[in-house]
PDB file of all heavy atoms in Angstrom:
ATOM      1  N   MET A   1      10.148  83.545 275.667  1.00  0.00           N
ATOM      2  CA  MET A   1       9.766  82.266 276.231  1.00  0.00           C
ATOM      3  C   MET A   1       9.098  82.515 277.581  1.00  0.00           C
ATOM      4  O   MET A   1       9.624  83.216 278.421  1.00  0.00           O
ATOM      5  CB  MET A   1      11.000  81.388 276.411  1.00  0.00           C
ATOM      6  CG  MET A   1      10.652  80.085 277.087  1.00  0.00           C
ATOM      7  SD  MET A   1      12.054  79.135 277.710  1.00  0.00           S
ATOM      8  CE  MET A   1      12.976  78.800 276.264  1.00  0.00           C
ATOM      9  N   GLN A   2       7.957  81.914 277.766  1.00  0.00           N
ATOM     10  CA  GLN A   2       7.227  82.062 279.011  1.00  0.00           C
ATOM     11  C   GLN A   2       7.352  80.782 279.841  1.00  0.00           C
ATOM     12  O   GLN A   2       7.182  79.683 279.328  1.00  0.00           O
ATOM     13  CB  GLN A   2       5.762  82.355 278.738  1.00  0.00           C
ATOM     14  CG  GLN A   2       4.983  82.678 279.986  1.00  0.00           C
ATOM     15  CD  GLN A   2       3.566  83.089 279.682  1.00  0.00           C
ATOM     16  OE1 GLN A   2       3.108  82.992 278.545  1.00  0.00           O
ATOM     17  NE2 GLN A   2       2.858  83.561 280.664  1.00  0.00           N
ATOM     18  N   ALA A   3       7.660  80.946 281.106  1.00  0.00           N
ATOM     19  CA  ALA A   3       7.814  79.789 281.991  1.00  0.00           C
ATOM     20  C   ALA A   3       6.452  79.214 282.343  1.00  0.00           C
ATOM     21  O   ALA A   3       5.477  79.936 282.477  1.00  0.00           O
ATOM     22  CB  ALA A   3       8.540  80.196 283.250  1.00  0.00           C
ATOM     23  N   GLN A   4       6.409  77.904 282.488  1.00  0.00           N
ATOM     24  CA  GLN A   4       5.182  77.246 282.906  1.00  0.00           C
ATOM     25  C   GLN A   4       5.218  77.018 284.410  1.00  0.00           C
ATOM     26  O   GLN A   4       6.254  76.667 284.968  1.00  0.00           O
ATOM     27  CB  GLN A   4       5.045  75.901 282.206  1.00  0.00           C
ATOM     28  CG  GLN A   4       4.824  76.018 280.730  1.00  0.00           C
ATOM     29  CD  GLN A   4       4.587  74.651 280.104  1.00  0.00           C
ATOM     30  OE1 GLN A   4       4.965  73.629 280.642  1.00  0.00           O
ATOM     31  NE2 GLN A   4       3.942  74.646 278.954  1.00  0.00           N
ATOM     32  N   PRO A   5       4.089  77.209 285.081  1.00  0.00           N
ATOM     33  CA  PRO A   5       4.027  76.953 286.521  1.00  0.00           C
ATOM     34  C   PRO A   5       4.303  75.479 286.820  1.00  0.00           C
ATOM     35  O   PRO A   5       3.928  74.603 286.048  1.00  0.00           O
ATOM     36  CB  PRO A   5       2.598  77.310 286.901  1.00  0.00           C
ATOM     37  CG  PRO A   5       2.007  78.000 285.745  1.00  0.00           C
ATOM     38  CD  PRO A   5       2.815  77.665 284.548  1.00  0.00           C
ATOM     39  N   TYR A   6       5.000  75.247 287.936  1.00  0.00           N
ATOM     40  CA  TYR A   6       5.313  73.887 288.334  1.00  0.00           C
ATOM     41  C   TYR A   6       5.305  73.812 289.844  1.00  0.00           C
ATOM     42  O   TYR A   6       5.945  74.628 290.521  1.00  0.00           O
ATOM     43  CB  TYR A   6       6.692  73.477 287.792  1.00  0.00           C
ATOM     44  CG  TYR A   6       7.060  72.061 288.132  1.00  0.00           C
ATOM     45  CD1 TYR A   6       6.566  71.012 287.377  1.00  0.00           C
ATOM     46  CD2 TYR A   6       7.871  71.771 289.209  1.00  0.00           C
ATOM     47  CE1 TYR A   6       6.895  69.701 287.680  1.00  0.00           C
ATOM     48  CE2 TYR A   6       8.201  70.468 289.529  1.00  0.00           C
ATOM     49  CZ  TYR A   6       7.708  69.431 288.755  1.00  0.00           C
ATOM     50  OH  TYR A   6       8.031  68.139 289.069  1.00  0.00           O
ATOM     51  N   SER A   7       4.611  72.869 290.379  1.00  0.00           N
ATOM     52  CA  SER A   7       4.547  72.682 291.819  1.00  0.00           C
ATOM     53  C   SER A   7       5.730  71.830 292.265  1.00  0.00           C
ATOM     54  O   SER A   7       6.032  70.818 291.663  1.00  0.00           O
ATOM     55  CB  SER A   7       3.229  71.987 292.173  1.00  0.00           C
ATOM     56  OG  SER A   7       3.160  71.806 293.559  1.00  0.00           O
ATOM     57  N   LEU A   8       6.400  72.253 293.321  1.00  0.00           N
ATOM     58  CA  LEU A   8       7.565  71.543 293.820  1.00  0.00           C
ATOM     59  C   LEU A   8       7.386  71.290 295.309  1.00  0.00           C
ATOM     60  O   LEU A   8       7.091  72.206 296.067  1.00  0.00           O
ATOM     61  CB  LEU A   8       8.823  72.390 293.585  1.00  0.00           C
ATOM     62  CG  LEU A   8      10.140  71.832 294.096  1.00  0.00           C
ATOM     63  CD1 LEU A   8      10.504  70.553 293.350  1.00  0.00           C
ATOM     64  CD2 LEU A   8      11.231  72.865 293.950  1.00  0.00           C
ATOM     65  N   ARG A   9       7.597  70.069 295.728  1.00  0.00           N
ATOM     66  CA  ARG A   9       7.485  69.722 297.139  1.00  0.00           C
ATOM     67  C   ARG A   9       8.886  69.543 297.717  1.00  0.00           C
ATOM     68  O   ARG A   9       9.682  68.770 297.193  1.00  0.00           O
ATOM     69  CB  ARG A   9       6.685  68.433 297.311  1.00  0.00           C
ATOM     70  CG  ARG A   9       5.268  68.575 296.860  1.00  0.00           C
ATOM     71  CD  ARG A   9       4.547  67.283 297.038  1.00  0.00           C
ATOM     72  NE  ARG A   9       3.278  67.368 296.327  1.00  0.00           N
ATOM     73  CZ  ARG A   9       2.334  66.471 296.399  1.00  0.00           C
ATOM     74  NH1 ARG A   9       2.521  65.380 297.113  1.00  0.00           N
ATOM     75  NH2 ARG A   9       1.220  66.630 295.734  1.00  0.00           N
ATOM     76  N   LEU A  10       9.153  70.260 298.792  1.00  0.00           N
ATOM     77  CA  LEU A  10      10.434  70.162 299.476  1.00  0.00           C
ATOM     78  C   LEU A  10      10.195  69.843 300.946  1.00  0.00           C
ATOM     79  O   LEU A  10       9.216  70.307 301.524  1.00  0.00           O
ATOM     80  CB  LEU A  10      11.194  71.493 299.390  1.00  0.00           C
ATOM     81  CG  LEU A  10      11.623  71.959 298.012  1.00  0.00           C
ATOM     82  CD1 LEU A  10      12.201  73.365 298.091  1.00  0.00           C
ATOM     83  CD2 LEU A  10      12.651  71.021 297.423  1.00  0.00           C
ATOM     84  N   ASP A  11      11.132  69.119 301.538  1.00  0.00           N
ATOM     85  CA  ASP A  11      11.032  68.889 302.965  1.00  0.00           C
ATOM     86  C   ASP A  11      11.328  70.208 303.692  1.00  0.00           C
ATOM     87  O   ASP A  11      11.874  71.142 303.104  1.00  0.00           O
ATOM     88  CB  ASP A  11      11.978  67.779 303.411  1.00  0.00           C
ATOM     89  CG  ASP A  11      13.420  68.078 303.098  1.00  0.00           C
ATOM     90  OD1 ASP A  11      14.008  68.908 303.823  1.00  0.00           O
ATOM     91  OD2 ASP A  11      13.959  67.504 302.144  1.00  0.00           O
ATOM     92  N   GLN A  12      10.961  70.276 304.952  1.00  0.00           N
ATOM     93  CA  GLN A  12      11.079  71.509 305.731  1.00  0.00           C
ATOM     94  C   GLN A  12      12.522  72.014 305.775  1.00  0.00           C
ATOM     95  O   GLN A  12      12.762  73.211 305.608  1.00  0.00           O
ATOM     96  CB  GLN A  12      10.573  71.256 307.162  1.00  0.00           C
ATOM     97  CG  GLN A  12      10.514  72.494 308.013  1.00  0.00           C
ATOM     98  CD  GLN A  12       9.431  73.462 307.591  1.00  0.00           C
ATOM     99  OE1 GLN A  12       8.406  73.039 307.038  1.00  0.00           O
ATOM    100  NE2 GLN A  12       9.630  74.730 307.818  1.00  0.00           N
ATOM    101  N   GLU A  13      13.474  71.128 305.969  1.00  0.00           N
ATOM    102  CA  GLU A  13      14.886  71.533 306.058  1.00  0.00           C
ATOM    103  C   GLU A  13      15.374  72.164 304.758  1.00  0.00           C
ATOM    104  O   GLU A  13      16.042  73.201 304.759  1.00  0.00           O
ATOM    105  CB  GLU A  13      15.750  70.333 306.417  1.00  0.00           C
ATOM    106  CG  GLU A  13      17.204  70.682 306.618  1.00  0.00           C
ATOM    107  CD  GLU A  13      18.048  69.469 306.996  1.00  0.00           C
ATOM    108  OE1 GLU A  13      17.488  68.406 307.324  1.00  0.00           O
ATOM    109  OE2 GLU A  13      19.278  69.611 306.951  1.00  0.00           O
ATOM    110  N   SER A  14      15.044  71.552 303.619  1.00  0.00           N
ATOM    111  CA  SER A  14      15.466  72.094 302.314  1.00  0.00           C
ATOM    112  C   SER A  14      14.841  73.450 302.064  1.00  0.00           C
ATOM    113  O   SER A  14      15.494  74.371 301.565  1.00  0.00           O
ATOM    114  CB  SER A  14      15.092  71.128 301.197  1.00  0.00           C
ATOM    115  OG  SER A  14      15.793  69.915 301.331  1.00  0.00           O
ATOM    116  N   MET A  15      13.567  73.588 302.420  1.00  0.00           N
ATOM    117  CA  MET A  15      12.879  74.861 302.211  1.00  0.00           C
ATOM    118  C   MET A  15      13.507  75.967 303.063  1.00  0.00           C
ATOM    119  O   MET A  15      13.680  77.091 302.582  1.00  0.00           O
ATOM    120  CB  MET A  15      11.386  74.710 302.532  1.00  0.00           C
ATOM    121  CG  MET A  15      10.574  75.906 302.152  1.00  0.00           C
ATOM    122  SD  MET A  15      10.682  76.182 300.366  1.00  0.00           S
ATOM    123  CE  MET A  15       9.716  77.650 300.222  1.00  0.00           C
ATOM    124  N   GLU A  16      13.881  75.643 304.286  1.00  0.00           N
ATOM    125  CA  GLU A  16      14.520  76.633 305.149  1.00  0.00           C
ATOM    126  C   GLU A  16      15.859  77.080 304.559  1.00  0.00           C
ATOM    127  O   GLU A  16      16.194  78.262 304.592  1.00  0.00           O
ATOM    128  CB  GLU A  16      14.711  76.096 306.559  1.00  0.00           C
ATOM    129  CG  GLU A  16      13.427  75.959 307.344  1.00  0.00           C
ATOM    130  CD  GLU A  16      12.650  77.263 307.463  1.00  0.00           C
ATOM    131  OE1 GLU A  16      13.275  78.323 307.709  1.00  0.00           O
ATOM    132  OE2 GLU A  16      11.421  77.225 307.301  1.00  0.00           O
ATOM    133  N   LYS A  17      16.621  76.149 304.007  1.00  0.00           N
ATOM    134  CA  LYS A  17      17.900  76.487 303.389  1.00  0.00           C
ATOM    135  C   LYS A  17      17.690  77.415 302.187  1.00  0.00           C
ATOM    136  O   LYS A  17      18.433  78.372 302.004  1.00  0.00           O
ATOM    137  CB  LYS A  17      18.645  75.221 302.962  1.00  0.00           C
ATOM    138  CG  LYS A  17      19.188  74.429 304.109  1.00  0.00           C
ATOM    139  CD  LYS A  17      19.872  73.167 303.627  1.00  0.00           C
ATOM    140  CE  LYS A  17      20.394  72.340 304.780  1.00  0.00           C
ATOM    141  NZ  LYS A  17      21.044  71.098 304.325  1.00  0.00           N
ATOM    142  N   ILE A  18      16.691  77.095 301.368  1.00  0.00           N
ATOM    143  CA  ILE A  18      16.388  77.926 300.205  1.00  0.00           C
ATOM    144  C   ILE A  18      15.982  79.328 300.644  1.00  0.00           C
ATOM    145  O   ILE A  18      16.407  80.337 300.065  1.00  0.00           O
ATOM    146  CB  ILE A  18      15.264  77.291 299.338  1.00  0.00           C
ATOM    147  CG1 ILE A  18      15.747  75.997 298.700  1.00  0.00           C
ATOM    148  CG2 ILE A  18      14.741  78.276 298.291  1.00  0.00           C
ATOM    149  CD1 ILE A  18      16.827  76.172 297.656  1.00  0.00           C
ATOM    150  N   LYS A  19      15.161  79.417 301.686  1.00  0.00           N
ATOM    151  CA  LYS A  19      14.735  80.724 302.204  1.00  0.00           C
ATOM    152  C   LYS A  19      15.923  81.558 302.677  1.00  0.00           C
ATOM    153  O   LYS A  19      16.010  82.755 302.415  1.00  0.00           O
ATOM    154  CB  LYS A  19      13.745  80.555 303.361  1.00  0.00           C
ATOM    155  CG  LYS A  19      12.369  80.136 302.924  1.00  0.00           C
ATOM    156  CD  LYS A  19      11.470  80.004 304.148  1.00  0.00           C
ATOM    157  CE  LYS A  19      10.077  79.567 303.773  1.00  0.00           C
ATOM    158  NZ  LYS A  19       9.208  79.432 304.966  1.00  0.00           N
ATOM    159  N   ILE A  20      16.860  80.927 303.364  1.00  0.00           N
ATOM    160  CA  ILE A  20      18.050  81.624 303.863  1.00  0.00           C
ATOM    161  C   ILE A  20      18.900  82.122 302.703  1.00  0.00           C
ATOM    162  O   ILE A  20      19.322  83.286 302.682  1.00  0.00           O
ATOM    163  CB  ILE A  20      18.860  80.713 304.810  1.00  0.00           C
ATOM    164  CG1 ILE A  20      18.084  80.485 306.109  1.00  0.00           C
ATOM    165  CG2 ILE A  20      20.239  81.308 305.093  1.00  0.00           C
ATOM    166  CD1 ILE A  20      18.631  79.376 306.977  1.00  0.00           C
ATOM    167  N   LEU A  21      19.155  81.252 301.737  1.00  0.00           N
ATOM    168  CA  LEU A  21      19.953  81.653 300.569  1.00  0.00           C
ATOM    169  C   LEU A  21      19.276  82.783 299.798  1.00  0.00           C
ATOM    170  O   LEU A  21      19.945  83.710 299.336  1.00  0.00           O
ATOM    171  CB  LEU A  21      20.181  80.452 299.651  1.00  0.00           C
ATOM    172  CG  LEU A  21      21.113  79.374 300.188  1.00  0.00           C
ATOM    173  CD1 LEU A  21      21.075  78.148 299.284  1.00  0.00           C
ATOM    174  CD2 LEU A  21      22.527  79.910 300.343  1.00  0.00           C
ATOM    175  N   ALA A  22      17.966  82.696 299.647  1.00  0.00           N
ATOM    176  CA  ALA A  22      17.229  83.738 298.933  1.00  0.00           C
ATOM    177  C   ALA A  22      17.331  85.073 299.667  1.00  0.00           C
ATOM    178  O   ALA A  22      17.580  86.112 299.050  1.00  0.00           O
ATOM    179  CB  ALA A  22      15.762  83.330 298.772  1.00  0.00           C
ATOM    180  N   ALA A  23      17.180  85.044 300.977  1.00  0.00           N
ATOM    181  CA  ALA A  23      17.259  86.281 301.765  1.00  0.00           C
ATOM    182  C   ALA A  23      18.668  86.880 301.682  1.00  0.00           C
ATOM    183  O   ALA A  23      18.813  88.100 301.528  1.00  0.00           O
ATOM    184  CB  ALA A  23      16.880  86.009 303.215  1.00  0.00           C
ATOM    185  N   GLU A  24      19.689  86.040 301.766  1.00  0.00           N
ATOM    186  CA  GLU A  24      21.063  86.525 301.681  1.00  0.00           C
ATOM    187  C   GLU A  24      21.348  87.169 300.338  1.00  0.00           C
ATOM    188  O   GLU A  24      22.103  88.139 300.249  1.00  0.00           O
ATOM    189  CB  GLU A  24      22.048  85.387 301.923  1.00  0.00           C
ATOM    190  CG  GLU A  24      22.112  84.926 303.356  1.00  0.00           C
ATOM    191  CD  GLU A  24      22.986  83.696 303.558  1.00  0.00           C
ATOM    192  OE1 GLU A  24      23.446  83.091 302.556  1.00  0.00           O
ATOM    193  OE2 GLU A  24      23.186  83.317 304.731  1.00  0.00           O
ATOM    194  N   GLY A  25      20.756  86.625 299.277  1.00  0.00           N
ATOM    195  CA  GLY A  25      20.962  87.160 297.930  1.00  0.00           C
ATOM    196  C   GLY A  25      19.925  88.190 297.525  1.00  0.00           C
ATOM    197  O   GLY A  25      19.931  88.650 296.378  1.00  0.00           O
ATOM    198  N   ARG A  26      19.028  88.542 298.455  1.00  0.00           N
ATOM    199  CA  ARG A  26      17.929  89.491 298.174  1.00  0.00           C
ATOM    200  C   ARG A  26      17.127  89.059 296.953  1.00  0.00           C
ATOM    201  O   ARG A  26      16.835  89.847 296.067  1.00  0.00           O
ATOM    202  CB  ARG A  26      18.465  90.913 298.005  1.00  0.00           C
ATOM    203  CG  ARG A  26      19.083  91.458 299.255  1.00  0.00           C
ATOM    204  CD  ARG A  26      19.562  92.861 299.048  1.00  0.00           C
ATOM    205  NE  ARG A  26      20.045  93.392 300.289  1.00  0.00           N
ATOM    206  CZ  ARG A  26      19.732  94.591 300.757  1.00  0.00           C
ATOM    207  NH1 ARG A  26      18.965  95.386 300.063  1.00  0.00           N
ATOM    208  NH2 ARG A  26      20.201  94.991 301.911  1.00  0.00           N
ATOM    209  N   ARG A  27      16.812  87.762 296.931  1.00  0.00           N
ATOM    210  CA  ARG A  27      16.036  87.192 295.819  1.00  0.00           C
ATOM    211  C   ARG A  27      14.752  86.599 296.367  1.00  0.00           C
ATOM    212  O   ARG A  27      14.650  86.271 297.543  1.00  0.00           O
ATOM    213  CB  ARG A  27      16.819  86.071 295.144  1.00  0.00           C
ATOM    214  CG  ARG A  27      18.130  86.457 294.576  1.00  0.00           C
ATOM    215  CD  ARG A  27      18.765  85.250 293.901  1.00  0.00           C
ATOM    216  NE  ARG A  27      20.103  85.536 293.471  1.00  0.00           N
ATOM    217  CZ  ARG A  27      21.201  85.167 294.106  1.00  0.00           C
ATOM    218  NH1 ARG A  27      21.132  84.438 295.194  1.00  0.00           N
ATOM    219  NH2 ARG A  27      22.393  85.487 293.653  1.00  0.00           N
ATOM    220  N   SER A  28      13.824  86.369 295.460  1.00  0.00           N
ATOM    221  CA  SER A  28      12.625  85.618 295.827  1.00  0.00           C
ATOM    222  C   SER A  28      12.999  84.148 295.920  1.00  0.00           C
ATOM    223  O   SER A  28      14.028  83.715 295.384  1.00  0.00           O
ATOM    224  CB  SER A  28      11.529  85.799 294.774  1.00  0.00           C
ATOM    225  OG  SER A  28      11.910  85.197 293.558  1.00  0.00           O
ATOM    226  N   ILE A  29      12.183  83.393 296.589  1.00  0.00           N
ATOM    227  CA  ILE A  29      12.403  81.952 296.666  1.00  0.00           C
ATOM    228  C   ILE A  29      12.366  81.359 295.262  1.00  0.00           C
ATOM    229  O   ILE A  29      13.196  80.513 294.914  1.00  0.00           O
ATOM    230  CB  ILE A  29      11.367  81.289 297.589  1.00  0.00           C
ATOM    231  CG1 ILE A  29      11.604  81.740 299.037  1.00  0.00           C
ATOM    232  CG2 ILE A  29      11.427  79.767 297.492  1.00  0.00           C
ATOM    233  CD1 ILE A  29      10.510  81.354 300.006  1.00  0.00           C
ATOM    234  N   ASN A  30      11.444  81.820 294.457  1.00  0.00           N
ATOM    235  CA  ASN A  30      11.338  81.317 293.083  1.00  0.00           C
ATOM    236  C   ASN A  30      12.627  81.582 292.305  1.00  0.00           C
ATOM    237  O   ASN A  30      13.135  80.683 291.623  1.00  0.00           O
ATOM    238  CB  ASN A  30      10.151  81.985 292.378  1.00  0.00           C
ATOM    239  CG  ASN A  30       9.977  81.454 290.978  1.00  0.00           C
ATOM    240  OD1 ASN A  30       9.694  80.275 290.798  1.00  0.00           O
ATOM    241  ND2 ASN A  30      10.126  82.323 289.979  1.00  0.00           N
ATOM    242  N   MET A  31      13.167  82.786 292.412  1.00  0.00           N
ATOM    243  CA  MET A  31      14.396  83.108 291.677  1.00  0.00           C
ATOM    244  C   MET A  31      15.571  82.285 292.195  1.00  0.00           C
ATOM    245  O   MET A  31      16.405  81.838 291.421  1.00  0.00           O
ATOM    246  CB  MET A  31      14.714  84.602 291.761  1.00  0.00           C
ATOM    247  CG  MET A  31      15.930  85.005 290.944  1.00  0.00           C
ATOM    248  SD  MET A  31      15.850  84.524 289.186  1.00  0.00           S
ATOM    249  CE  MET A  31      14.517  85.532 288.609  1.00  0.00           C
ATOM    250  N   GLN A  32      15.618  82.061 293.508  1.00  0.00           N
ATOM    251  CA  GLN A  32      16.676  81.242 294.071  1.00  0.00           C
ATOM    252  C   GLN A  32      16.623  79.817 293.530  1.00  0.00           C
ATOM    253  O   GLN A  32      17.640  79.220 293.205  1.00  0.00           O
ATOM    254  CB  GLN A  32      16.592  81.229 295.600  1.00  0.00           C
ATOM    255  CG  GLN A  32      17.747  80.548 296.269  1.00  0.00           C
ATOM    256  CD  GLN A  32      19.052  81.283 296.064  1.00  0.00           C
ATOM    257  OE1 GLN A  32      19.103  82.488 296.163  1.00  0.00           O
ATOM    258  NE2 GLN A  32      20.111  80.552 295.786  1.00  0.00           N
ATOM    259  N   LEU A  33      15.423  79.280 293.417  1.00  0.00           N
ATOM    260  CA  LEU A  33      15.264  77.940 292.854  1.00  0.00           C
ATOM    261  C   LEU A  33      15.653  77.904 291.377  1.00  0.00           C
ATOM    262  O   LEU A  33      16.297  76.955 290.921  1.00  0.00           O
ATOM    263  CB  LEU A  33      13.827  77.441 293.044  1.00  0.00           C
ATOM    264  CG  LEU A  33      13.454  77.112 294.480  1.00  0.00           C
ATOM    265  CD1 LEU A  33      11.945  76.943 294.606  1.00  0.00           C
ATOM    266  CD2 LEU A  33      14.171  75.870 294.955  1.00  0.00           C
ATOM    267  N   CYS A  34      15.306  78.946 290.636  1.00  0.00           N
ATOM    268  CA  CYS A  34      15.686  79.009 289.212  1.00  0.00           C
ATOM    269  C   CYS A  34      17.193  79.014 289.054  1.00  0.00           C
ATOM    270  O   CYS A  34      17.752  78.314 288.198  1.00  0.00           O
ATOM    271  CB  CYS A  34      15.092  80.265 288.561  1.00  0.00           C
ATOM    272  SG  CYS A  34      13.316  80.209 288.330  1.00  0.00           S
ATOM    273  N   ILE A  35      17.879  79.785 289.907  1.00  0.00           N
ATOM    274  CA  ILE A  35      19.337  79.860 289.860  1.00  0.00           C
ATOM    275  C   ILE A  35      19.928  78.496 290.194  1.00  0.00           C
ATOM    276  O   ILE A  35      20.863  78.036 289.533  1.00  0.00           O
ATOM    277  CB  ILE A  35      19.851  80.949 290.827  1.00  0.00           C
ATOM    278  CG1 ILE A  35      19.486  82.315 290.275  1.00  0.00           C
ATOM    279  CG2 ILE A  35      21.358  80.820 291.047  1.00  0.00           C
ATOM    280  CD1 ILE A  35      19.681  83.442 291.258  1.00  0.00           C
ATOM    281  N   ALA A  36      19.407  77.836 291.198  1.00  0.00           N
ATOM    282  CA  ALA A  36      19.913  76.509 291.602  1.00  0.00           C
ATOM    283  C   ALA A  36      19.769  75.508 290.471  1.00  0.00           C
ATOM    284  O   ALA A  36      20.671  74.697 290.231  1.00  0.00           O
ATOM    285  CB  ALA A  36      19.188  76.030 292.837  1.00  0.00           C
ATOM    286  N   VAL A  37      18.681  75.553 289.755  1.00  0.00           N
ATOM    287  CA  VAL A  37      18.450  74.608 288.660  1.00  0.00           C
ATOM    288  C   VAL A  37      19.371  74.888 287.483  1.00  0.00           C
ATOM    289  O   VAL A  37      19.852  73.965 286.840  1.00  0.00           O
ATOM    290  CB  VAL A  37      16.957  74.675 288.203  1.00  0.00           C
ATOM    291  CG1 VAL A  37      16.743  73.938 286.910  1.00  0.00           C
ATOM    292  CG2 VAL A  37      16.058  74.136 289.299  1.00  0.00           C
ATOM    293  N   GLN A  38      19.676  76.154 287.228  1.00  0.00           N
ATOM    294  CA  GLN A  38      20.483  76.531 286.086  1.00  0.00           C
ATOM    295  C   GLN A  38      21.973  76.347 286.314  1.00  0.00           C
ATOM    296  O   GLN A  38      22.747  76.280 285.360  1.00  0.00           O
ATOM    297  CB  GLN A  38      20.198  77.973 285.690  1.00  0.00           C
ATOM    298  CG  GLN A  38      18.812  78.151 285.139  1.00  0.00           C
ATOM    299  CD  GLN A  38      18.471  79.603 284.872  1.00  0.00           C
ATOM    300  OE1 GLN A  38      19.215  80.496 285.230  1.00  0.00           O
ATOM    301  NE2 GLN A  38      17.326  79.826 284.260  1.00  0.00           N
ATOM    302  N   GLU A  39      22.426  76.263 287.572  1.00  0.00           N
ATOM    303  CA  GLU A  39      23.850  76.119 287.845  1.00  0.00           C
ATOM    304  C   GLU A  39      24.355  74.748 287.413  1.00  0.00           C
ATOM    305  O   GLU A  39      23.670  73.761 287.553  1.00  0.00           O
ATOM    306  CB  GLU A  39      24.136  76.332 289.336  1.00  0.00           C
ATOM    307  CG  GLU A  39      24.019  77.761 289.763  1.00  0.00           C
ATOM    308  CD  GLU A  39      24.375  77.975 291.220  1.00  0.00           C
ATOM    309  OE1 GLU A  39      24.609  76.995 291.932  1.00  0.00           O
ATOM    310  OE2 GLU A  39      24.409  79.141 291.627  1.00  0.00           O
ATOM    311  N   ASP A  40      25.587  74.723 286.909  1.00  0.00           N
ATOM    312  CA  ASP A  40      26.187  73.460 286.478  1.00  0.00           C
ATOM    313  C   ASP A  40      26.864  72.761 287.613  1.00  0.00           C
ATOM    314  O   ASP A  40      27.434  73.252 288.477  1.00  0.00           O
ATOM    315  CB  ASP A  40      27.192  73.692 285.366  1.00  0.00           C
ATOM    316  CG  ASP A  40      26.495  74.143 284.091  1.00  0.00           C
ATOM    317  OD1 ASP A  40      25.351  73.737 283.859  1.00  0.00           O
ATOM    318  OD2 ASP A  40      27.120  74.880 283.355  1.00  0.00           O
TER     319      ASP A  40
END
């Protein structure tokens, strides 16, 4: 299965939080967002 590109708009504060979480987990921002979406 191939993922389709999708544009996502986030406010500055949310984006900063995602960047911090991604850096802490040594992940890309994209992978961090994928994990967040898949979590229950």
